[in-house]
C-alpha positions in Angstrom: -37.8 -30.7 84.9 -40.8 -28.8 86.3 -39.3 -28.9 89.8 -36.0 -27.5 88.6 -37.6 -24.6 86.7 -40.0 -23.9 89.6 -37.1 -23.8 92.1 -35.1 -21.5 89.9 -38.0 -19.1 89.4 -39.1 -19.1 93.0 -35.5 -18.5 94.2 -35.1 -15.6 91.8 -38.5 -14.2 92.6 -37.7 -14.2 96.3 -34.3 -12.6 96.0 -35.0 -10.1 93.3 -38.5 -8.9 94.2 -36.9 -5.7 95.3 -33.3 -5.6 94.2 -32.4 -2.5 96.2 -33.6 -4.1 99.4 -31.9 -7.4 98.6 -28.6 -5.6 97.9 -28.9 -3.7 101.2 -29.7 -6.9 103.2 -26.7 -8.7 101.7 -24.4 -5.8 102.5 -25.7 -5.5 106.1 -25.4 -9.2 106.7 -21.9 -9.2 105.4 -20.9 -6.1 107.4 -22.4 -7.3 110.6 -20.8 -10.7 110.4 -24.1 -12.5 110.5 -22.5 -15.8 109.7 -24.6 -17.7 112.1 -27.8 -16.4 110.6 -26.6 -16.9 107.1 -25.6 -20.5 108.0 -29.1 -21.1 109.4 -30.7 -19.8 106.2 -28.3 -21.9 104.1 -29.2 -25.0 106.1 -33.0 -24.4 105.6 -32.6 -23.8 101.9 -30.5 -27.0 101.6 -33.1 -29.0 103.5 -35.9 -27.6 101.2 -33.9 -28.4 98.0 -33.0 -31.9 99.2 -36.6 -32.5 100.1 -37.7 -31.3 96.7 -35.2 -33.7 95.1 -36.6 -36.6 97.1 -40.1 -35.8 96.0 -39.7 -35.6 92.3 -41.4 -38.5 90.5 -39.4 -38.6 87.3 -35.8 -38.9 88.7 -33.7 -40.4 91.4 -30.3 -39.2 92.6 -27.4 -41.3 93.9 -26.5 -38.6 96.4 -29.4 -36.2 96.8 -27.5 -34.2 99.5 -24.6 -33.6 97.2 -27.0 -32.7 94.3 -28.8 -30.3 96.6 -25.5 -28.6 97.6 -24.5 -28.0 94.0 -28.0 -26.7 93.1 -28.1 -24.4 96.1 -24.6 -23.0 95.3 -25.6 -22.4 91.7 -28.7 -20.6 92.8 -27.1 -18.5 95.5 -24.0 -17.7 93.5 -26.0 -16.6 90.5 -28.3 -14.4 92.6 -25.3 -12.9 94.5 -23.8 -12.0 91.1 -26.9 -10.3 89.8 -27.2 -8.3 93.0 -23.8 -6.7 92.5 -24.4 -3.0 92.0 -22.7 -3.0 88.6 -24.9 -5.7 87.2 -27.6 -4.2 85.0 -31.2 -5.1 84.5 -30.4 -6.7 81.2 -28.1 -9.2 82.9 -30.8 -9.9 85.4 -33.4 -10.5 82.7 -31.0 -12.9 80.9 -30.4 -14.8 84.1 -34.1 -15.0 84.8 -34.6 -16.5 81.4 -31.6 -18.9 81.4 -31.2 -20.1 85.1 -34.2 -22.5 84.9 -32.4 -24.2 81.9 -29.2 -24.4 83.9 -31.0 -26.1 86.8 -33.0 -28.4 84.6 -29.9 -29.5 82.7 -27.9 -30.1 85.8 -30.6 -32.2 87.4 -31.1 -34.2 84.2 -27.4 -34.9 84.2 -27.3 -35.8 87.9 -30.3 -38.1 87.7 -30.0 -41.8 87.8 -33.4 -42.1 86.1 -33.9 -39.7 83.3 -37.2 -38.5 82.0 
């Protein structure tokens, strides 16, 4: 539970520290076709999430790699949505409050050993 919340909060903090800069970086990466760079970042994030899942003491996962994929997609997709120019600060605040619960609940459901 703590790991899920910390992961969600750290991911949001990193991606929304400066929303204008993050929006610009996403746009430039998309426009420049930086697929290789984005793939590398995705692999590193996946490895970090999978390692985190392997280190939690209160749960085990039948397929930690698959669980890491889903968690990474949830995090990345959510951040991508709140970085859309038409998404307001109120939605960002709601996501910041609720995303840790989403991550915690998903991991609790995916765990073989539940706290």
